C-alpha positions, 0 to 999 in steps of 0.5 A: 500500500502507498499513501499519497498526500495531496498536501505534498502536491503544491503544483503540477511539477511537484505533484509528479515529482512526489508521485514518482518518488512515492510510487518508485517510478523510474528516472525516465518517468515523463512528469505528465498525465500520459506518462502517469497513465503508462506507469499505472496501467502497466503495474503487474504486482498488486498495488493499493494507492490511497490518496488523502487530503484530495479535497486540497488538490483543486486549490493547488492544481486548479483544473489539472486536479480533476484530470490527475484524479481521472487518470488514477481512477481510470487506470485502476478500473482498467488494471486489476492489479491496481486499487485506488482509493480516496480517503 
């Protein structure tokens, strides 16, 4: 299980750097939504991601927050090894 804290995602770049670090993505991770989808959709070992303080994302990321959440949700729906939860 990995817990992501939205309070650490103070802007778009910081969000991707934080996600990369917490999920142990490789150095070539592209720091964008397409790259996030690629990484999440190819996870093969069971992984449960919990996002806390998600209500803070819009203040930090604006409209990008909704897009970011959608990637996590859709990746979990399409990848049986991935579970995503908002707390």
